[in-house]
N, C-alpha and C positions, 0 to 999 in steps of 0.2 A: 623533692624537684630543684630545690635552691640550697643544698649542700647545708641543710639544717642550720640555718642562720638564725637561729633565735638569739636572743640577748641573755641567754641564761648566765649568770655570772661566773666566772673563771676566778677571779681574785677578789671576790665582794665589789665589782664595779656597779654602781648605783645606775638607776636609770638617768638621774640628773645628770651624771657624767657622760652617758650615751649621749643624750640629747645635746649637751655641750660641744661634744666632739662633732655630731654631724652640724652643728650650728658654725663651729669655726670651720670646719672643712668647708662648708657652703660659702663662708665668705671668700676662702680663697678661691675657690672655683669661679665665684661671680667677677672677682677682680681680675684673674689672670688665665684663665682657660682659653677664651677664644683667641686671643692675641698672643698668648704666651704658653700656651699648651699645657699648663700647670692644672694638675687633674688630683683628687684625693680618693683614694679606694679603700672602702672599708676592709678591714683583715679580720677573718674569724678563725678560731682555734678549732682545732679538730672537734671538740665537743659543744662548737656550736657559739660560743660567748665572743663578743666584738672585741678585740684585742687592741686594734690600733687604726689609724688612717695612715696609709703609705702616700705621700705627696710626691708626684712623679710626672713628666712629661714624656716619658719613654713609650707608652702605650696611646698617647695621643697625638704624636707628632713623627711621621717618618724621617724628618731631617734628624731629630734626636734618638731615634730608637735604640741607641748604643749607650744611652747614659745609664747609669746603675740605677736601679730600680727605685731606691731611697735616697738620690741625688739631693734632693730638697727636703728630706728630713722626713719626720713621722709625727703623729698627733697619738701620743701614747695614753692608754687609758690604765689608771691606777686606781687605787681606793678613794682617791679625791673626787670631788665633784666636778673638777675641770680637768682635761687632759693636760698632759706637759708636750710641749713641742721640743723634739729633739732632733738635733743635727750634728754629728760630729761629736765635740766635746761640751757643745752648747746645749742648754736646757732651761726652758723656763715656761711658767704658767700661760697656758694659750689663751686666758681670758684677758691679757694685755693684748687687745687686737693691733694696736699700733705698731707694736714692737713684732708681732706676728706677722702682718702684712708686709713689713718692712724687708723682712727675708727674701721677699719677692721681688724687689724692686730692681729693675733691670732686666727681667726676663721676658718681657713683651718684645717681638720682633716685627718686622715688616712682613707682612701676608704673602708676598711674591717667594714663590718656590715651594708653597705648603699646599698647593692644592689639592693633592692627595692625602692630607692629613685629616684625621677624624674632627679636630678643633677647627679647622675650617669647614668640614662636610656637615658636622653635627652643630656648629655654630652656637647662636644665642638659645637655640631651643634646648640644647643640652643643658644651659644653665636654669632655664624654666621648669625642667624636670627636676634637676636637682634642687631646687628650691621647693617645689611642691612635695617632694619625698622628704626633705627636711623639715616642712611643715607638719606632715603627717606624723613623723617619727616623735615629734615634740608634743603633738596633740593626743596622739593615741598609742598608748603602753604596749600594745599588741603587735606594733608595725614594726617589722625589720627590712632591711633592704641589702643586696648585694651588688656588687659590680664586675666581680670575676664569678664566672658561674661554670661549673663543670658539667658538661652535656655529655651523657652517655646514649647508646641505642638499646638500651634492655628494657625489656617489657616488665614494667613495675607497677603494683597497686592496680591492675586493670588499664593501665595506659602508656603511653611512651613520653619520654620528657618533650615538652611541648616545641623547644627548638628544633629538635630531631624530627617530631611528628609534621610539622610544618615545613620541613627540609631547609631550615636556616643553617643546619648543621648536619654533615654527612657522617662523619667519624667522630668516635668519643675524642673530646678536647676540652678546654677551657677557653671560654670565649670572654672578649674584654668590651663589645659593643653594644651590650643589653644592660639594662637597669632589671633586676627582679624585686619586685615588692611583695612582702607576705604579711598576712593576717590571719590568724588563727589556720583555718583550713584553705583560704582563698589565696590566689596569688595572680600577679599582674606580671607579665614580662614586657618591657618597651624598649625598642632600640632607641639609642641614645640621640639620633637625629629626629626621633618621633614619626618615623615614615613605617613603622610596623609595630603592632601591638597585639600580644597573644593574652587573652585572660579566660578564666574559668566560666563557663555559662552557666545559667540555672539549672540545666539539666546536667550539668558535671563533665561535660565535653570541653575541650580547649578549642576555643574559637579565636579566629583571625581577622583583623581589621587591617587595611593598608595605610594610607598617608592622612588619615582623617584627624590624629593628633599632631601631625608636622609645624603646623601654625598655630596650635592651641594657647591660649594665655597659661601664666601659672594657675590662675584662678580656675579656669577650664579643666586645666589636667587635673589638679588636686580634685575638684568636684567629681571627675569622671572615675577616678581611683578610688575615691570614697564608694561610689555606686559599687564598682567592681567588686572591692573588696569586703562590702558588705558591712562597712563601718558605721553606716547610720541606722543600723537594725538594733 
C-alpha cells in the first residue's frame, strides 16, 4: 500500500543512520517549512530501503514549483551512522547542525502571494506531524514513513488503495500531500494539514476520519498513531 517502504538495508544502512536522517530532516522542516517552504522527502529505492532525503520546496510552494527537485541538496544515507548533506560540490556530516541549518538561511519569505501553497495551508500542523513521525521512527524500529505515495486503482489483497477507496485520488498517480506511516501490518495515512486521516480498523477495513487531527498537538498525534499502528501491544 505504501510502496514497500521498509527500511531493509541497501548498502548496509544502519537503523541509527535512518533515525539520524529523520532527525536532521525534521530540524530543517521545523526551521524553514512554514515560512520558507523547505521540505524534506524520504526517498526509497526500488527494493524498499531508505536512500536519502531530498530537500526541496518545489512541492510545498506553487511560487517555486519550477525549482529543481534537489535544489537545496540531499541528506544521503551511507554506511556511516549519520547521513551526509550534499549540495553540488559541497558535502559534510549532517551531525554538524549549525552548518546544516546555515545552508537554508535567507530562504524564508514574506507570506503574501503564497495563499495557495501547501506550506501556508498545512502550516504548523505539518511540522507537528513531522515531529511525531520522527519520534516514532526513533523509538520503534518497525516504523517507516513516506511522503511520496503511489496510488493505483487496482484491487489488491482484498481491498483498494485507501486513498483511492476514499476518493482522494481518482486515477493512478504519485501524491505528495499525505504522510504514510507503516509498522508491521498496520498503516496510517494522514494529510499533511491534519484534515483527513485513514487508518486500518480492528476489523481490517480502512476507516476515514475528517478534521479531528487538524489541531492536535504533537503529543496527541503521536499517541493516536501509536494506538492505530498497534505499537503499544
